[in-house]
C-alpha positions as CSV (number, residue, x, y, z in Angstrom):
1,X,8.2,16.5,-2.6
2,X,9.2,13.9,-4.8
3,X,6.4,10.6,-5.5
4,X,8.1,7.1,-6.2
5,X,5.0,4.8,-7.3
6,X,4.8,1.3,-7.1
7,X,2.4,-1.5,-8.1
8,X,2.0,-3.8,-5.1
9,X,3.4,-4.7,-1.9
10,X,2.2,-4.4,1.8
11,X,1.3,-6.2,5.6
12,X,0.8,-5.7,8.7
13,X,4.1,-7.4,10.1
14,X,7.7,-8.0,9.1
15,X,8.2,-9.6,5.3
16,X,10.3,-12.1,3.8
17,X,13.3,-9.9,1.9
18,X,15.9,-11.4,-0.2
19,X,17.7,-14.0,1.7
20,X,16.0,-13.0,5.2
21,X,13.6,-15.5,7.0
22,X,10.7,-14.1,7.9
23,X,9.7,-14.2,11.9
24,X,6.6,-13.7,14.2
25,X,6.9,-10.1,14.2
26,X,8.4,-8.2,17.8
27,X,5.2,-6.6,17.7
28,X,2.6,-8.6,19.1
29,X,0.3,-9.1,15.8
30,X,2.0,-9.5,12.3
31,X,3.5,-11.4,9.7
32,X,3.9,-15.2,10.6
33,X,6.4,-17.3,8.6
34,X,4.9,-17.4,5.0
35,X,5.0,-21.4,3.8
36,X,7.4,-20.2,0.9
37,X,9.5,-17.8,0.5
38,X,9.1,-15.9,-3.0
39,X,12.9,-15.7,-4.0
40,X,13.5,-12.1,-4.9
41,X,14.5,-10.6,-7.5
42,X,17.5,-7.8,-8.5
43,X,15.1,-5.1,-7.4
44,X,12.4,-2.5,-9.4
45,X,13.6,-1.1,-12.5
46,X,12.1,2.4,-12.6
47,X,10.3,4.4,-15.2
48,X,9.9,8.1,-15.5
49,X,6.7,8.9,-17.1
50,X,6.4,12.8,-18.1
51,X,3.1,14.4,-16.5
52,X,0.1,13.3,-18.7
53,X,1.4,10.0,-19.7
54,X,-1.0,6.8,-19.1
55,X,0.9,6.0,-15.5
56,X,-1.6,2.9,-15.9
57,X,0.4,2.4,-19.8
58,X,4.1,2.8,-18.5
59,X,3.9,0.5,-16.0
60,X,2.2,-2.3,-17.3
61,X,5.3,-4.0,-19.1
62,X,7.8,-5.7,-17.0
63,X,6.7,-6.3,-13.4
64,X,8.2,-4.8,-10.3
65,X,8.4,-1.6,-11.4
66,X,8.7,1.5,-9.3
67,X,7.6,5.0,-12.0
68,X,7.9,8.4,-10.9
69,X,6.7,11.6,-12.4
70,X,9.1,14.0,-14.1
71,X,9.2,17.2,-12.6
72,X,6.9,19.7,-13.2
73,X,8.5,22.8,-15.7
74,X,9.3,25.2,-12.9
75,X,7.2,28.8,-13.2
76,X,10.1,30.8,-14.6
77,X,10.2,28.5,-17.4
78,X,8.4,30.9,-21.1
79,X,5.8,28.5,-23.1
80,X,8.0,28.9,-25.5
81,X,11.0,26.6,-23.8
82,X,8.3,24.7,-21.6
83,X,5.3,24.3,-23.7
84,X,2.2,23.8,-20.8
85,X,2.0,19.6,-20.7
86,X,-1.8,18.6,-20.7
87,X,-3.3,17.4,-17.1
88,X,-3.2,14.4,-15.3
89,X,-6.5,12.4,-15.5
90,X,-5.8,11.7,-11.9
91,X,-5.6,15.5,-10.9
92,X,-9.4,16.0,-10.1
93,X,-9.5,13.1,-7.9
94,X,-6.1,13.4,-6.2
95,X,-7.4,17.2,-4.9
96,X,-9.3,15.1,-2.5
97,X,-6.8,13.1,-0.8
98,X,-4.1,15.8,-1.1
99,X,-6.0,17.6,1.1
100,X,-6.0,15.4,3.7
101,X,-1.9,14.7,2.9
102,X,-1.6,18.2,3.8
103,X,-3.1,17.7,7.5
104,X,-3.0,14.5,8.8
105,X,0.4,13.6,10.6
106,X,1.1,9.7,9.9
107,X,2.7,7.7,13.1
108,X,6.5,8.0,13.4
109,X,8.5,5.8,11.3
110,X,5.7,5.8,8.9
111,X,5.2,7.3,5.9
112,X,1.7,8.6,3.7
113,X,0.8,8.4,-0.2
114,X,-2.5,8.3,-2.1
115,X,-3.4,4.9,-3.1
116,X,-5.8,4.4,-6.6
117,X,-7.8,1.9,-7.2
118,X,-9.6,1.5,-10.7
119,X,-12.2,-0.6,-11.9
120,X,-15.8,-0.7,-12.7
121,X,-16.2,2.8,-11.7
122,X,-13.7,4.7,-12.6
123,X,-10.3,5.5,-10.9
124,X,-11.0,6.5,-7.4
125,X,-8.0,7.7,-5.1
126,X,-7.4,7.6,-1.8
127,X,-4.9,9.0,1.2
128,X,-3.2,6.3,3.6
129,X,-0.5,5.4,5.1
130,X,2.5,3.5,4.3
131,X,4.1,1.4,6.0
132,X,7.6,0.5,3.9
133,X,10.3,-0.4,7.1
134,X,10.1,-3.4,8.5
135,X,9.4,-1.6,11.6
136,X,6.7,-0.1,10.7
137,X,5.9,-3.5,8.9
138,X,6.4,-5.0,12.4
139,X,3.9,-1.5,14.6
140,X,1.5,-2.0,12.0
141,X,-2.1,-0.5,12.8
142,X,-1.9,-2.4,16.3
143,X,-3.6,-0.5,18.9
144,X,-5.2,1.6,17.1
145,X,-9.1,1.6,18.1
146,X,-10.0,4.4,16.4
147,X,-9.1,4.6,13.0
148,X,-11.4,8.1,12.2
149,X,-8.8,9.7,14.7
150,X,-5.8,9.5,12.6
151,X,-7.0,11.9,10.7
152,X,-8.7,11.3,7.6
153,X,-6.7,8.3,6.0
154,X,-8.4,5.7,4.3
155,X,-6.1,2.7,4.6
156,X,-2.6,1.5,5.8
157,X,-0.4,0.1,3.0
158,X,2.5,-2.5,3.5
159,X,5.3,-2.2,1.1
160,X,7.5,-5.3,0.2
161,X,10.7,-4.9,-1.6
162,X,10.1,-8.8,-3.0
163,X,7.2,-11.2,-3.5
164,X,6.3,-12.7,-0.1
165,X,3.4,-15.5,0.5
166,X,3.7,-14.6,4.0
167,X,0.3,-14.4,6.1
168,X,-0.7,-12.6,8.5
169,X,-2.3,-12.3,12.2
170,X,-4.1,-10.1,14.4
171,X,-2.5,-10.6,18.0
172,X,-3.4,-6.9,20.3
173,X,-4.7,-5.0,16.6
174,X,-8.6,-4.4,18.2
175,X,-9.8,-3.0,15.3
176,X,-11.3,-5.3,12.6
177,X,-9.6,-5.4,9.5
178,X,-10.5,-5.7,5.7
179,X,-6.7,-7.3,4.0
180,X,-6.6,-7.0,0.3
181,X,-3.0,-8.5,-1.6
182,X,-1.6,-7.5,-4.4
183,X,1.1,-8.5,-6.8
184,X,4.0,-6.1,-8.1
185,X,1.7,-5.5,-10.9
186,X,-1.1,-4.5,-9.3
187,X,-3.6,-6.8,-8.9
188,X,-6.3,-7.9,-7.0
189,X,-4.4,-11.6,-5.3
190,X,-7.3,-12.4,-2.4
191,X,-8.7,-10.4,0.6
192,X,-10.4,-11.3,3.6
193,X,-11.6,-9.9,7.1
194,X,-9.4,-10.6,10.0
195,X,-10.8,-10.9,13.8
196,X,-9.2,-9.4,16.8
197,X,-7.0,-11.5,18.6
198,X,-6.3,-10.0,21.9
199,X,-5.3,-11.4,25.9
200,X,-6.1,-13.6,27.2
201,X,-6.4,-15.8,24.1
202,X,-2.7,-17.3,23.8
203,X,-0.9,-16.5,20.8
204,X,-0.7,-19.3,19.3
205,X,-4.8,-19.9,19.3
206,X,-4.8,-17.2,16.9
207,X,-5.7,-17.3,13.7
208,X,-3.8,-16.9,10.7
209,X,-4.7,-15.2,7.0
210,X,-2.9,-16.2,4.1
211,X,-3.1,-14.6,0.7
212,X,-3.8,-17.4,-1.9
213,X,-0.4,-16.1,-3.8
214,X,2.1,-14.3,-4.1
215,X,2.2,-10.3,-3.2
216,X,4.2,-7.3,-2.7
217,X,1.7,-5.1,-1.3
218,X,-1.6,-5.6,1.6
219,X,-3.5,-2.9,2.3
220,X,-5.6,-2.8,5.4
221,X,-8.2,-1.3,6.1
222,X,-11.2,-1.1,9.1
223,X,-14.5,-3.5,7.8
224,X,-17.7,-1.0,7.5
225,X,-18.7,-0.2,3.9
226,X,-18.0,3.6,5.1
227,X,-13.8,2.6,5.0
228,X,-15.1,-0.1,1.5
229,X,-12.3,1.0,-1.2
230,X,-14.0,-0.9,-3.7
231,X,-10.6,-3.5,-3.9
232,X,-12.7,-6.6,-4.5
233,X,-13.8,-6.1,-7.9
234,X,-10.0,-3.3,-9.1
235,X,-9.1,-4.4,-12.3
236,X,-5.5,-2.0,-11.1
237,X,-4.0,-0.8,-7.8
238,X,-1.1,1.7,-7.4
239,X,0.0,3.5,-5.0
240,X,2.6,7.0,-4.5
241,X,5.1,7.3,-1.5
242,X,5.2,11.3,-0.7
């Protein structure tokens, strides 16, 4: 299975992509029109990192970079023709997360992946649901009241193809959530807790949650210490889409 690594992108709803205006989601919750839409660039550059390479170093250059892992040597190749590569430093923390991905099933239309959060305590890896299409970003976590019932995922990551400044709202989203906005180079922009906005409250009275700057990823997870992903103190955030 190939994996594409992104630094930054995401949200509970629709995105403002290149030349495309963002309107309120057709689900009853979602992104609201951004105050300022950042023009999209020509698209992500692609960098190949060999097994054991420092992924953070590989993407520390230009922003908007997707990183793919070079394929491992096949089992029938001999050591003479294919020397053993050093083990990736992320193998151990990824093991538990990969176990979740092997059994859990995301919503139809969503994908799954790994969220890497590096900070003072080291690097932590979490299994996550990926919303990287307009339809998935529109739906987000609408209607989800029991996050634990989803099978062990730690968060939902909204991945955008271009920088955006759009706000989120919580219409018809019954689970209190924390959202963290992340730039294309893996830096945290800002984060805030979001309160459900359900009927009979009028939609136009639902609070809008704006980031403090442009972002490429938005990460949502339930509120509470058991769901803390250390994003508030993160030095570097990355996402692998499986």
